[in-house]
N, C-alpha and C positions, 0 to 999 in steps of 0.2 A: 575397492571402496572401504573406507574406514568405518569401523563399527561405531554407532552412535553411543555417546557416553550418557549414562543415566545415573542421577543421584539417588541415594537411598537414605534412610534414617540413620544408618551407621556412619555416614559421612558427617552428619550434624553432630553425632556423639563425639567423633574424633576431633572436630573443631572446638567443641566446648572443653574437652580435655586438654587441648593445646593451650587454650586461654588460661585455664587454672595453672598449668605448668609455667606459663609466662609470669603469672602473678607470684608464684613461689620462688622463681629464679631471678627474674629481672627486677621486679618492683619491691621485693622484700629485702634485697641486698644479701651480703654474705652472712653466714651464721657466726655470731660472736658469743663467747662464753659469758653467761650472766652470773654474777656473784652477789652475795648478800651485802647490804649496806654496811653492816658491821665489819665485814672483811675489807670493804673499800676503805673505811676509816682506819683500820689497822695498817693497811698498806700505805696509806697516806702518812700516818704517824711514823712508820718505819722508813719514811723517805724513799719509797720504791716506785712512786707514781711519777711518770715522766711528763704526761700531758693529758688533758681532758677536754671534752666538748660537752657543754651543758645545754640540754634541751628542756622543754616544758615538763616532760614526764620521765625522761631517761638521761643518764650520764654515760657517755662513751669515753674510754680512756685507754692509755698504753702504758704498760709498766716499763721501768728501766731494765736494760739488759742485765742478766745475772752475771756474777763474777766469772762463771765458767764459760761464758760466751766469748769467743775469740774475736768477735767483731761487733761493732755498733752499727745499727741500721737506721734508716730514716724512720721517723715517727709519722708515717702516713699510710694510706692505702685503704683501710676499711672505712665504712661509713661512720662518720662521727669523730674521726681523728683530727688532731690539731693541724696536720699538714705541714709541720715544720721539721727540719732535719736536725739530727744530733751531729756529733763529731764524725768526721769521715771514717769510713770503714777501713780497718787495718788488716783484717783476716782474709780478705778476698783479693784476688788478682785484679788490678785495674783493667777496665774494659776500654779497649782502643779500637780503631778501625781495623787493625790487623787481627783482633781477637776472633777466633772461630765462632760461628753462630751457635754451635752446640754448647760451647763453654759458657758463652754469655747467657744462653737460655737456662742452663743448669744453675748458674749463680743466681739468676733472677728467681727461679723456683725456690732455692734455699733461703734467699732473703725473705721471700713472701711467707714461707713456712715458719721461719723464726719469728716474724712479725705477728702472725696469727696467734702464736703461743702467748704473746704478751698483751694482746688486745682483750678487753673485757667490757662489760656493760652492767649497769646497776640501775635499779628503779630509784628515781629521785624522791627523797623525803624532805619534809620541811626542816631545814637546818640553817639558821641565820648565820652561824659561824663558819660555814663552809668556805666562803671566799677568803676569809681571814686566814684560815688554816692553809689554803692553797698558796697564799702569798708567803706565809711563814716558811713553808717547805719548798718554795721555789718551783712550784708546778706551773707549767705553761697552760693556761686555760683560756677558753673563749666560749661565747654563747652562740646558739644556732636555733632559728625558728623552724619548726616542722613545716615542710612544704610538700604535701602529698596531692597537689591538684591534678597532676597527670594521672596518677593511679586512680584517684577518685573519679575523674572524668571518664576514664576508660571503663572502670568496673561499675560505676553508678549510673552511667548514661549509655555509653557505646555498647557494652556487652548486653545489658537487658533488652535494649531496643533491637540490637542485632539478632539476638535469639528470637525475639518476637517476630521479626520480619522473616527469619528463616523458617520458623514453624508455620507461619501463615502461608508462605510460598509453597511449602510442602503440602499443606492441607488443600490449598487452592488448586494445585495440579491434580490431586487425587479427586477433587470434586469435578474438575473439568473432564477427567477421563470417564467418570461415572455417568455423565449426562449434562444437561443444561444447568447452569448455575445462575444465581440471582443477578449477577453483574451482566450477563450476556443473554438473558432470557428474551429480550426484545429483538435480538439479532436474527436475521434469517438464517436458515440451516441449509441453504441451497449448495449443492456441489457444483463447482466450476470446472468445466473442461475447456482448457485453453486451446487456441487454434494451432499452436505449434507442437502439440503433443504427438508422440511417435505412434500412438495407437488411435489415430484419427479414423473415424468411421466415414465411409463414402457410399455413394449409390452402388458401387460394385459389391458391397457387403449386403445389400438389400435385394432379395429375390422373391418372386412369386406375387408381387403386388405392383405390377408395372403401371397400372392405371393411377394408383395413388402416387407413385414416384413422378409420373408426368405432371400431376396436379401441383406438386410442391417444387418442381424445377423452376417455376417462375419466381418463387420466393428467393431462390438462390441467385437468380439474375438480378432481382431487386437489390439484394445485399451486396453483390459484386459491382454492379454498375447502376447505381441509383440515378445518375444523371441522365441515362438513356431514357428513363421513364418520366422523371420530373420535368424534363424540358418540354414534354408534350402536355404537362398539366396533370399527369397521373400521380396518385398518392400511394405511398407504401402501405400494403395491407397491415392492419394492426394485429389481427389474430387469426389463427388457423386451428380448427378443432378436428382432431383425428378420432374417428368413431369406428369401433369394430369389436369383435369378440376378443376375449383374452388370448394372448399369445400370438396374435397375428403380425406383430412387428411395429406397433405404434411408436414405442419409445425408440426403437432402432431407427425408424424413419426420421424422427425428429433429430436424432444425433447425426444422421447422415446429412441432413440439411445444413446443420452447423458445420460439419466437416467439409462439405463441398464449398460452402461460402467462406470458410477460413475465418470464422468469428468465434468469440467465446460463447459457451453454452452453459446456461444456468439451469440445473435440473433440481426439481423439488417435488415432493409428493403433496397432494392436497391436504392430507392429514397432518403434515408437518407445520401448518400454520396455526393450528388450534391447540391451546394449552388450557390448563385449569384456571389460569389467571385471566380476568377480564381485560380486554384490550391488547393482549399479547399478539393475537392473530393479526389485527390491524397494524400493529407496530412492525411486525415482520413483513407484511406486504409493503409498507412504505420503505423499509430498509432494503428490500429486494429490488424495488424499482429504482431507488436512488443509486444503488451499486451498479445496476444494469445500465442506467443512463451514463454513468461515469465511464463505462467500458463499451459504449455504443460504437459501431454497430454490433449487435449481439442478439441472441435468442434466449427467451425465458420459456422453459418447458415445465408445465405443471401436470404431473401424472395423477391419474384418478381425480380428475377435476370435480367429479360429483361429490367428493368428500367435503368440499368447501362451497360448491356452487349449487346446492339443491334449491328447489323452488321455495321461495319465502311465503307463498300464499297457501301452501299445503300444510300438512300436519307435521312437517319435519322440524319446524322452528317454533320457538316461543317468542314473546315480545322483545325480550332483552337478551336473546341468545347470543353467545359469543360467536357462533358460526355466522349468524346474520350480520353482525358487526364486521367480521372479516370479509364477507362477500360484498358489503357496501363499500368497504375501503378498496377492494379489488376493482369494482366497477368505477369508482372515482379515479383510480390510478390509470385505468385504461382510457377513460375519457380525457385525461390530462396529457395523453401522449402527443408529442410533437410529430406530425406526419413525416417529417424529414429527419427524425432523431435516429432512425435505423434500429429501433428495438421492436422485435416481433414476438408476440405471445403465441405459444403453441400449447394447446391443451389436449389431453387424451382421456377418453372415458369409454366404457362399455355400457353406460346407462344414460344416454342423452335425453331420455324421456323425463328424467327427474331434474334436469337443469333448469335454472331460473330463466324465463324468457328475456329478461334484461341482459343476461349474459350472452344470449345468442343473437341479439339484434345486430343489424348492420352498423358498422363503426366500432364494434368490439371484436367478436369472432366473425370476421367477414366471410370466411370460407369454412365449409365442412367437408371433409374428405373421408369417404368410407374405406376403411382398411379391412377387407373381407377375407374369408378363408380362401386359400389359393385353389385354382383349378388344377387339372392334370399337368399342364405345361408348367404352371407355377411350382407345383410340388417337385417336379423334376429339377427345376432350377434351384430350389431350396436344398434338395439332396446333394446337388453338386457343390453348393457353398459349404455345407456342413461335413462333407467327406473330403475336403481339400487336404486336411491334415491326417487322414486315416490311410493306412496301408490296406488297400482293397484287394480281394481275391479276383481271379479272372472270371469267376462265375457271377459276380455281382452285376445285376441289371437294374440301374436306377429307374428306368421307365417302368419296369414291372413293379418295383417297390412303390413308385408313385401311384400306380393303378390299384394297389392293394391297400392304400391309405386314404380313401376318400373322406373328406371332411376334416382331415388333420390340419391343424394350424402350424405355423412356422416353428413355434416353441415345441410342439409335440414331435415334429420331424427331427428337430435338434436332439430331443430326448431319445428318439429311436436310434439315431446315429451313435450317441454316447453309450446307450445300453448295449448296442451291438459290439462296440469296441470293448466294453467291460466283459461281455460274455466271451469274446475271443481271447481276452487276456486270462480269463478264468480257466479256460481249457488249454492255456499255454500255446495258442496258435500264433504263427508268425504273420498271418493276414486275417482280415475281417471278411468272412465268407457270407454267401447269400443266406445260409442257414442261420447265422448269427443275427442277421437283420430280421428274418422271419420270426425267430424266437423273441426278439426284442419287441416286434409289433404285437405278438400274442401276449407278451407280458404286460404291455401298456393297455391293451384292450380288455383282457380277461383277468389280469392280475398275476401274482407270483404263484408258481407251481408249488403244491404241497405234497411232494412225493411220499413223505413219511406219515401222512395222515392215514390212519387205519379205518377201513370201511368194511363192515361185515359182508359176506358174499351175497346175501339177499338184497341189501341196498345197492351193492355194486351192479347187480343184474338189473335192478330198476333203473339205475342211471344209464346203463348201456342201452336199454330199450327206449328210454326217454330221448336220448341224444340221437339214436338211430331213427326214431320217428321224425324228429326235426329234419334230419338229412334226407330221408326218403320223400317226405312231403315236399320239402323245398326243392328237391331234385326234379320231381315230376310235375310240379305245379307251375302253370304259366304266370309270369309276373314276379315270382319270388327271386330273391338275389341268389347268385350261384353259390353252391356249397364248396368251400375251399378246404375246410379241415374239421374233423370231429375228434373229440378227446373226452375221456372219462377220468382224467387226472384232475383232482381238486385244484382249484385256483381261487385266488382272491379271498373275499369274505363270504363264506357260505356257498360258493359255487362248486358243486360236486362234479361238474362236467360242462362242456360248452360245445356249440356248433358255430363255426365261423362262417358267416355269410356276408360278403361285401360285394357291392356292384363293381364291375370291371371298368366303368366309365362314369364321369360326372353326370348326374341327372338333376335337371332343374324343373322338370314337369313329370307328373306321375298320373297315370290313368286309374280309373276305378278298379279295373281288373288287377293292376299291379298292387294297389293297396289291399285288395282282397287276398292276393297271393301272399303278401307279407303276413296278413292275419292268419291264413291257413298254415304258413310255415311256423308261426309262433305257437299255434295250437296243436301242431303235430306231435309234440312230446307227450302231452297229456292224453291225446287220442291213442298213441301207441301203448301207453300204460293200461288203458281200459280195454283195448283189443286183445292184448297178450295176457295181462295179469288179471283182468276182470275187475280191477279197482284202481282208484287214482290216489296219488300221493301229494304231498305239499311242495314238491319240487318245481311246480309250474307257476309259483306266485309271481315271479318277475315277468314271465311271459304273459300272464293275464293282465297285469298292469299296463303293459305296452299295447296289448290288444284293445283294451278299453279306451286308451288314449287315442289310438288311430281311428276307431269307430266314431268316437265323439267328434273328432276333428272332421271326419267325412260328413257328418250330419249337420254340424253347427258352424263350420268354417268354410268348407269347400262346396257346400250346396249339393251334395250327392245323395240326398234323401229321396227315396222313391215316393213316400207319402207327401212330402212338402219339398219338391225339388227347387233348386236355384235360389235358396234362401240362405243368407249368411248372417250370423248374429254377432259379428265382430264390432266392437265399439271403438271407432277410430279416435274418439276424444280421450280414451283411456287406454290406448294401445300400448303394449309392451314391446320389448326389443330383444333381438339376439337370442332367439330360442327360449325365452322365458314364457312363451305362450301368449296368445292374444287374449285381451280382456273382452268378455262376452256381455252383450246387453241383456237387460232383464227380459224375461219371456213369461208368457202366461202359464198357468198350471196345466192347462189342457195341452199346450204345445210341448211342455216338458214331459208330460206323460207319453205323448206320441214319440218323442225322441227316445225315451227309455224303452218303449215297446219295440221300436225298430232296431235299437241297439241289441236287444236280446235276440231278435230275429236273425240279424246278420251273423252274430257270433254262433248261434245255434246251427244255422245253415253251413257255415264254414267248418264247424266241428264235425257235423255229420258227414260232409264230403271227405274230411280227413280220415275218418274211421272207415268209410267205404274204400278209399284209395289204399289204405294200409291192409285191409282184408284181401283186396285183389293182389297185393304185392307182399303177402305174408312171408313167402319164401325169401325174398330179398331182405325183408326186415330182420328175419331170424339170422340170415347169413351175416348181415352187417353187425348185429349185436354180438354174434359169436366172435367175429374178427376184433371187435372192440374189446371184449373181455380178454382176448389173447394178447393183442398188441397195445392196447390202451389209447393209441393215436392212429388216425388214418388221414393221409393227405389227399389232395384232389385226385391224383392219379390212381390211388388205391380205391377211392370211392367210385370212380368211373369204372374200374375193373370189376367191382362187385355189382354195381347196379346196371352196367351196360350202357349203351348209347342213350343219350337224352333225347326224347321225342320232341319234335318241333311242332308246337301248337300255336296258331296265330292268335294274337291278342284281340279281344273284342271289347265293346263298350268303352272305347277310349275317350274319356272326358278329361281334358288336361287341367291340371292345377299347378300352382307354383309350389315347389317342394318345401312345405313347412310353414309358409307365410301367405296370407291372403294377398291377392293381386288387386291393383287399383281398378 
């Protein structure tokens, strides 16, 4: 492949230098010796002037050969000579067809050199007797009008405008590289992925979201064989809205639809429509749809649709807001779609609750597809996709990795695979092992290890007992997630240690006992500090935040209050989405007081149970803390060896709730 040629400012400097060189060599003529007018008159009186050419401001002439010259040469050659020949040369060998070219060239050079010695120029003065004197002395003379139109045209018009255009082109390209310029500010900035690209994405590259893939397969059939549907009177869907948490594969799914259908794919972010100039967003929307219609059938994909499609009736917009104008133009363009044009709108957002209702009505975004976080089977498939290019060790178990990453989205799993490969490269391994994947998961969950962070022995002992308390309580408490790893190596921002507890399977319903088990596991660290050290530290701040959130959800969302059971305060009209927390309705001051009192009761009861459990198992607590101070890390097998077999306690008070979100 040839390297692309790039111009720089030095090329323009070289071009301008060449122009001035042409001026001095081509248009200025040969250099002729200039003599004073008095000397010219003297040569004329002495009858030494052979011929002259008289111009408006200059006189060009040729002197007669001196007596020492052995030959007479033609009186021609330089600019301004008479162009007439004198007597034939007698000192040079006559040039014939048989004369060698080197001899002829040498004679021509000598003639030219001898003639240049006799040429002169003089500034013309006002002399009425000049022509009479020329006639008296027999000088051959003629007049010539100065004609510099070619050089004037070149240097007065072509060169200035040429330099102007060159400089403007250079500046224009620099502006285009730096960002949008004034001439193209109304053009859309969508990236176009053509159908014949070698890196086309298909459904084989999409894993873990099988239900969403099945929903969009019909769009591919519409784009491939529209006649099969239109002959029955069906219309092509105008819009498809992909809704889901960040990183679940919404953009990848949209590109796969275009890749399967073999049509152009226009990709643009919602924020790319809006600029500081009024009307630019609407202009870009019009330009995008015009270009798409010209390449139909095709797909227009707008990522982060909420950036341009927020609700106009809320507090997001002003009366003449540029975003509102852009949204109005988008709604107009979607209404103007020809059902048979073959242009499909695909939008993606993780905030569907803020979208304008006019954008979601039938006839615009006809279908909404939820792209949720993958389950265990989906995570296994995603691991298979992202480990295709990795050299895996024999001990790598993708199903086990999937079971230890509940709640991970596709982008997070891709990050795990990449981090594992980097860790393997860092230790100069020839394969990516299971340990690399486990370390990558811990790095993403808890943050980067800070092995060089110095902690004094007293604080290190507090951290060891704190994490041991989490592990012991979580190990022996029914409903708590299994303890997989304990570490006192500082990680992330401010974490002096961590206890890794993750469920071994996907859970969609949780009982009250299981929620209380989570609360007890989180309070186990602080309880261990009080039991062993007699006082508490600030290390449990994050644990307390999570405990308070779980208890409040139990009482206000899941209806698990003992004083006011089966009451949910979720406001459906102002509900939020995707883990942002439900919006709660207003409640009375008395009811709020009851919730606060019961919250304190639940936390106090769980905390007292934790302290009692740790007192009964003080020997195990001390043993685990000692092992942590010595090894710094304990995995699942080592934890089981220290604490012994886990007792099986049947769960009680099983009241099912939807994990994290209120059910209908």
